[in-house]
C-alpha positions in Angstrom: 0.0 0.0 0.0 2.8 2.4 1.0 4.7 1.6 -2.2 1.6 2.4 -4.3 1.2 5.7 -2.5 4.9 6.5 -3.2 4.4 5.7 -6.8 1.3 8.0 -7.1 3.3 10.7 -5.2 6.1 10.4 -7.8 3.6 10.8 -10.6 2.1 13.8 -9.0 5.6 15.4 -8.5 6.5 14.6 -12.1 3.4 16.4 -13.3 4.3 19.3 -11.1 7.8 19.5 -12.6 6.3 19.3 -16.1 4.0 22.2 -15.3 6.8 24.3 -13.9 9.1 23.6 -16.9 6.2 24.6 -19.3 6.1 28.1 -17.7 9.9 28.8 -18.2 11.0 29.2 -21.8 14.7 29.1 -21.0 14.5 26.0 -18.9 15.3 25.5 -15.2 18.1 23.9 -13.1 17.5 21.2 -10.5 17.9 23.6 -7.6 15.4 26.1 -9.0 12.8 23.3 -9.5 13.4 21.8 -6.0 12.9 25.2 -4.4 9.6 25.7 -6.3 8.0 22.4 -5.3 9.8 22.0 -1.9 11.3 18.5 -2.4 15.0 17.6 -2.2 17.3 17.9 -5.2 18.0 14.2 -5.4 14.3 13.4 -5.8 14.0 16.1 -8.5 17.0 14.8 -10.3 15.6 11.2 -10.3 12.3 12.3 -11.7 14.0 14.5 -14.3 16.2 11.6 -15.4 13.2 9.4 -15.9 11.4 12.1 -17.9 14.5 12.6 -20.0 14.7 8.9 -20.7 11.2 8.9 -22.1 11.6 12.1 -24.1 9.3 14.3 -22.1 12.2 16.5 -20.8 15.5 17.5 -22.4 18.7 18.8 -20.8 20.6 21.6 -22.5 24.1 20.4 -23.0 25.6 23.9 -22.5 23.6 25.3 -19.6 22.6 22.0 -17.9 19.0 23.4 -17.6 16.0 21.2 -18.2 13.1 22.1 -20.6 10.2 20.3 -22.1 11.0 17.7 -24.8 9.5 17.1 -28.2 7.5 14.1 -27.0 4.8 16.6 -26.0 4.5 17.8 -29.6 4.0 14.3 -30.7 1.3 13.7 -28.2 -0.4 17.0 -28.8 -0.5 16.4 -32.6 -2.2 13.0 -32.0 -4.7 14.6 -29.6 -5.5 17.3 -32.2 -5.9 14.7 -34.9 -8.3 12.8 -32.7 -10.5 15.8 -31.9 -13.9 15.4 -33.6 -15.6 18.8 -34.2 -19.2 17.4 -34.0 -18.5 15.6 -30.8 -16.7 18.5 -29.1 -19.5 21.0 -30.2 -22.4 18.8 -29.2 -22.9 20.0 -25.5 -22.6 23.7 -26.6 -25.1 23.2 -29.4 -27.5 21.5 -27.0 -27.1 24.4 -24.5 -27.9 26.9 -27.3 -31.0 24.9 -28.2 -32.2 24.8 -24.6 -31.5 28.6 -24.1 -33.2 29.7 -27.3 -35.6 27.0 -28.4 -34.6 27.8 -32.0 -32.9 25.7 -34.7 -29.2 25.3 -34.2 -26.7 24.5 -37.0 -23.1 23.5 -37.1 -21.4 23.8 -40.5 -17.9 23.3 -41.9 -16.2 25.2 -44.6 -15.4 23.1 -47.7 -14.2 24.2 -51.1 -15.9 27.5 -51.2 -19.2 26.3 -49.6 -20.5 25.4 -46.2 -21.7 21.9 -45.3 -24.2 21.3 -42.6 -22.9 18.6 -40.2 -25.4 19.0 -37.3 -28.9 20.4 -36.9 -30.9 20.6 -33.7 -34.5 21.4 -34.3 -35.4 23.5 -31.2 -39.0 23.7 -29.9 -40.4 26.3 -32.4 -42.0 25.1 -35.5 -39.8 26.2 -38.4 -39.7 24.9 -41.9 -36.3 25.4 -43.6 -34.4 23.6 -46.3 -31.3 22.8 -44.2 -30.4 19.2 -43.4 -27.2 17.4 -42.4 -25.0 16.8 -45.4 -26.6 19.7 -47.4 -24.3 22.3 -49.0 -25.1 26.0 -49.0 -23.5 29.1 -50.5 -21.4 31.4 -48.4 -22.4 34.9 -49.5 -26.0 34.7 -48.5 -25.9 32.6 -45.2 -24.9 33.8 -41.8 -22.6 30.8 -41.3 -21.0 31.4 -44.7 -20.5 35.2 -44.1 -18.9 34.7 -40.7 -16.4 32.2 -42.2 -15.7 34.5 -45.2 -15.0 37.4 -42.8 -12.2 35.4 -41.3 -10.6 34.2 -44.5 -7.8 36.0 -46.3 -9.2 38.6 -48.8 -7.6 36.8 -51.8 -9.3 33.5 -50.8 -12.7 35.4 -50.4 -12.3 36.9 -53.9 -11.4 33.6 -55.4 -14.5 32.0 -53.8 -16.8 34.8 -55.1 -15.2 34.5 -58.6 -15.6 30.7 -58.7 -19.0 30.4 -57.1 -20.5 33.6 -58.1 -23.1 35.5 -56.0 -26.5 34.3 -57.2 -29.6 35.8 -55.8 -31.6 33.4 -53.5 -34.1 36.0 -52.4 -34.6 39.7 -53.1 -32.5 40.4 -50.0 -29.4 38.5 -51.1 -26.3 40.6 -51.4 -25.1 40.2 -55.1 -22.6 43.1 -55.2 -19.0 42.1 -54.4 -18.0 45.5 -52.9 -21.2 45.6 -50.7 -20.4 42.1 -49.4 -16.8 43.0 -48.7 -17.9 46.0 -46.6 -20.3 43.8 -44.6 -17.6 41.2 -44.1 -15.4 43.8 -42.6 -18.1 44.7 -40.1 -18.7 41.0 -39.4 -15.1 40.4 -38.5 -15.1 43.4 -36.2 -18.2 42.4 -34.2 -17.7 38.7 -34.2 -21.0 37.5 -35.7 -23.0 37.6 -38.9 -26.6 37.9 -39.9 -28.7 36.3 -42.6 -31.7 38.6 -42.9 -33.9 36.4 -45.2 -31.0 36.4 -47.7 -31.0 32.6 -48.3 -34.7 31.7 -47.5 -37.7 33.9 -47.2 -39.1 34.0 -43.6 -35.8 32.8 -42.1 -33.4 35.0 -40.1 -30.1 33.6 -38.7 -27.2 34.8 -36.6 -23.8 32.9 -36.7 -20.4 33.0 -35.1 -17.1 31.5 -36.4 -15.2 28.5 -35.0 -11.4 28.4 -35.1 -9.1 25.4 -34.9 -5.8 25.0 -32.9 -3.9 26.8 -35.6 -6.1 29.8 -35.5 -7.8 29.0 -38.9 -11.5 29.5 -39.3 -12.9 26.0 -40.1 -16.6 26.1 -39.2 -19.5 28.1 -37.8 -22.4 27.8 -35.5 -25.8 29.5 -36.0 -29.2 30.1 -34.5 -32.1 30.2 -37.1 -35.6 31.4 -36.4 -38.7 32.8 -38.0 -38.2 36.4 -39.2 -41.5 37.2 -37.4 -39.8 36.3 -34.1 -36.2 37.3 -34.9 -36.6 41.1 -34.7 -33.8 43.5 -33.6 -34.5 43.0 -29.9 -34.4 39.2 -30.2 -31.2 39.3 -32.3 -29.6 41.5 -29.7 -30.5 39.0 -27.0 -28.9 36.1 -29.1 -25.6 37.9 -29.8 -23.8 37.0 -26.6 -25.1 33.4 -26.7 -23.8 32.7 -30.3 -20.5 34.5 -29.7 -19.9 32.5 -26.5 -20.8 29.2 -28.3 -18.3 29.9 -31.1 -15.6 30.7 -28.5 -16.3 27.7 -26.4 -16.2 25.2 -29.3 -13.0 26.9 -30.6 -11.4 26.4 -27.2 -12.3 22.7 -27.3 -10.5 22.5 -30.6 -7.4 24.0 -29.1 -7.8 27.6 -30.2 -5.9 30.1 -28.1 -4.2 27.4 -26.0 
């Protein structure tokens, strides 16, 4: 029993040492580490030696200081590869649905279009054309516009050139300069509207989702009947959609 407790304590100390090393860019010596976690230098040295052996810590040959090893990069890359957007987003989408009772969408950006990968129906009766697997244009959807707003200008222009800007309703923006002006506002405020630009009777608000590399890869939206989604309602929904976008992005490793 005592031996098991000692082993657990060693693991705990090893994790403490890893945390300390992660905070110091230039590395630390054995004495500095021992002083910070209040254990003797010989114990710190033994733990460091084991971590070095497994590649989690490296020792600088010139200074003798210890720093994190490249093993962590290998592990983090595997973690990032294993992250599933739909799974990570699910609790935040459900929370949005519970808070708003409206239709919630999760889309990904793919080759100049958005693809719906999740749809929660909400409690309000709403007939709209979206479904999981369906593709939609970017220039006239809130999800598309919030993604466009966070892409490089040359990429945006290329998408508009390739895909065109067809009118889906009389409210669709079909002028390139007008859209670019709106995208600048979207990037500044952190959300985008679709004011019956894709379907009559449907108003949406969306926020972007970023991955661990800071690239915009997806968007989350709230869709409702234009009769309900007046200015006051949209203002109420703004903090909710922005928060959901940020929470999902954080789960994907953004800003970490």
